[in-house]
TORBALUM-910845 format. One line per field, with one value per residue: residue number from 0; residue in one letter; x negated, y, z negated of N, C-alpha, C in turn. Coordinates in pm, whole numbers, plus 50000, padded with zeros to 5 digits. Layout:
REM residues N
num: [NUM:...] .
residu: [a:...] .
nx: [X:...] .
ny: [Y:...] .
nz: [Z:...] .
cax: [X:...] .
cay: [Y:...] .
caz: [Z:...] .
cx: [X:...] .
cy: [Y:...] .
cz: [Z:...] .
***
This chain:
REM residues 90
num: [0:1:2:3:4:5:6:7:8:9:10:11:12:13:14:15:16:17:18:19:20:21:22:23:24:25:26:27:28:29:30:31:32:33:34:35:36:37:38:39:40:41:42:43:44:45:46:47:48:49:50:51:52:53:54:55:56:57:58:59:60:61:62:63:64:65:66:67:68:69:70:71:72:73:74:75:76:77:78:79:80:81:82:83:84:85:86:87:88:89] .
residu: [m:q:y:l:e:p:l:f:e:l:p:q:e:i:r:k:c:i:y:t:s:n:a:v:e:s:v:n:s:a:l:r:k:v:t:r:g:k:g:a:f:p:s:e:s:s:v:f:k:v:m:y:l:r:i:k:e:l:s:e:k:w:r:k:p:i:s:n:w:k:i:i:q:p:q:l:i:e:i:f:d:k:r:y:t:k:y:i:e:v] .
nx: [06720:06573:06313:06324:06402:06179:06026:06162:06148:05868:05705:05781:05585:05401:05605:05637:05411:05350:05583:05516:05286:05220:05062:05033:05228:05177:04925:04993:05173:04989:04824:04971:05024:04768:04786:04995:05037:04872:04910:04735:04464:04115:03987:04035:03851:03782:04038:03990:03835:03910:04087:03954:03795:03984:04086:03842:03860:04091:04022:03818:03969:04161:04066:04175:04233:04489:04751:04805:04647:04500:04720:04833:04674:04609:04902:04896:04646:04768:05017:04926:04674:04403:04434:04400:04199:03965:03898:03800:03562:03600] .
ny: [66795:66735:66757:67050:67132:67105:67336:67554:67522:67626:67907:68228:68429:68223:68125:68339:68379:68134:68168:68418:68363:68142:67925:67672:67703:67907:67845:67621:67778:67939:67758:67634:67875:67885:67647:67636:67796:67670:67429:67160:67016:66926:66750:66528:66639:66920:67019:67013:67202:67446:67476:67466:67707:67874:67826:67936:68184:68270:68205:68414:68607:68598:68693:68835:68865:68675:68819:68908:68700:68679:68647:68409:68201:68110:68014:67788:67637:67560:67431:67210:67119:66911:66825:67057:67213:67048:67093:67325:67600:67759] .
nz: [63069:62867:62866:62876:62632:62420:62518:62418:62192:62133:61995:62042:62173:62286:62494:62623:62743:62920:63112:63219:63353:63550:63625:63811:63991:64106:64215:64382:64554:64683:64811:64981:65185:65283:65437:65607:65840:66027:66156:66284:66152:66216:66073:65776:65571:65643:65558:65291:65253:65309:65127:64906:64935:64896:64635:64526:64594:64439:64159:64114:64104:63936:63659:63459:63138:62910:62774:62439:62318:62098:61909:62018:62029:61738:61702:61900:61792:61524:61636:61838:61703:61677:61965:62066:61988:62017:62262:62293:62191:61873] .
cax: [06743:06505:06196:06313:06420:06061:05974:06215:06085:05739:05718:05798:05440:05368:05673:05645:05276:05418:05650:05433:05160:05280:04965:05048:05287:05077:04821:05073:05173:04849:04762:05060:04989:04642:04760:05120:05016:04724:04933:04650:04319:04041:03966:04043:03737:03842:04162:03976:03718:04015:04177:03824:03739:04104:04087:03748:03913:04195:03949:03766:04141:04230:03980:04267:04255:04592:04800:04845:04582:04511:04793:04882:04564:04630:04974:04831:04592:04889:05093:04835:04536:04305:04453:04349:04051:03869:03835:03711:03484:03711] .
cay: [66898:66641:66829:67168:67134:67154:67464:67680:67519:67696:68028:68323:68440:68113:68097:68442:68336:68045:68238:68525:68323:67983:67895:67548:67743:68003:67785:67556:67872:67997:67685:67640:67984:67893:67556:67644:67824:67583:67347:67063:67033:66827:66629:66551:66761:67034:67073:67013:67293:67555:67463:67494:67825:67945:67850:68017:68336:68298:68230:68539:68733:68559:68707:68906:68791:68650:68927:68862:68593:68653:68578:68280:68082:68024:67926:67677:67542:67508:67298:67088:67074:66857:66812:67194:67285:66934:67144:67490:67670:67833] .
caz: [62939:62728:62919:62863:62471:62379:62518:62350:62018:62102:61933:62126:62229:62386:62582:62716:62800:63020:63187:63291:63389:63561:63726:63867:64109:64169:64306:64475:64658:64742:64922:65116:65248:65369:65511:65662:65945:66101:66292:66242:66058:66297:65962:65594:65499:65688:65498:65133:65298:65326:64995:64808:64963:64857:64517:64466:64580:64342:64070:64110:64115:63779:63539:63345:63004:62888:62663:62303:62321:61925:61799:62082:62005:61619:61688:61951:61712:61424:61679:61858:61632:61741:62092:62129:61928:62092:62405:62309:62066:61788] .
cx: [06641:06373:06182:06329:06287:05988:06019:06215:05933:05787:05713:05698:05406:05461:05689:05510:05306:05497:05605:05326:05142:05181:04961:05150:05254:04987:04882:05110:05073:04804:04849:05056:04905:04685:04909:05119:04887:04785:04898:04516:04244:04016:04017:03951:03787:03957:04114:03844:03821:04045:04059:03776:03854:04098:03951:03779:04030:04106:03889:03856:04177:04138:04030:04283:04438:04628:04830:04774:04546:04607:04878:04773:04603:04729:04956:04773:04688:04970:05010:04736:04447:04306:04417:04226:03922:03790:03781:03640:03534:03599] .
cy: [66820:66733:66982:67218:67181:67278:67578:67650:67577:67858:68153:68384:68337:68080:68219:68429:68260:68090:68312:68458:68170:67968:67767:67619:67857:67956:67688:67675:67910:67899:67615:67746:67968:67755:67544:67686:67767:67522:67174:67125:66876:66710:66657:66658:66884:67100:67087:67125:67415:67557:67522:67624:67925:67954:67927:68169:68387:68282:68328:68668:68712:68583:68799:68818:68799:68782:68846:68741:68545:68635:68461:68148:68044:67958:67773:67563:67480:67372:67183:67040:67013:66823:66920:67212:67152:67031:67290:67505:67744:67959] .
cz: [62815:62755:62884:62721:62435:62392:62450:62192:61997:62033:62055:62228:62368:62508:62690:62814:62942:63126:63267:63385:63447:63663:63815:63987:64184:64252:64433:64617:64721:64875:65004:65194:65349:65491:65595:65785:66044:66179:66250:66212:66180:66208:65854:65538:65530:65595:65311:65172:65248:65179:64887:64832:64865:64691:64449:64503:64475:64187:64010:64060:63964:63671:63423:63211:62951:62750:62534:62272:62168:61850:61882:62021:61848:61633:61762:61853:61586:61500:61696:61752:61663:61878:62150:62100:62000:62196:62383:62152:61992:61703] .
***
């Protein structure tokens, strides 16, 4: 419960963005799909190669901008200040 409560303290726009774009689960699911049916890989590098190619395909697909970003970004800056702004150009 201690990990869930901070989520509900965030503004509604940020929560909706998190709900609708759970990128980690999406990537994990996509990687499981490409490795599940293979049985065995000849080497560790071949697994990395398959995963790299899948992530490249996904990154081309994820070009869609986040809805309400102009509302969400100032909220993130207000909440996280330098922890957020040091990684972006505002």
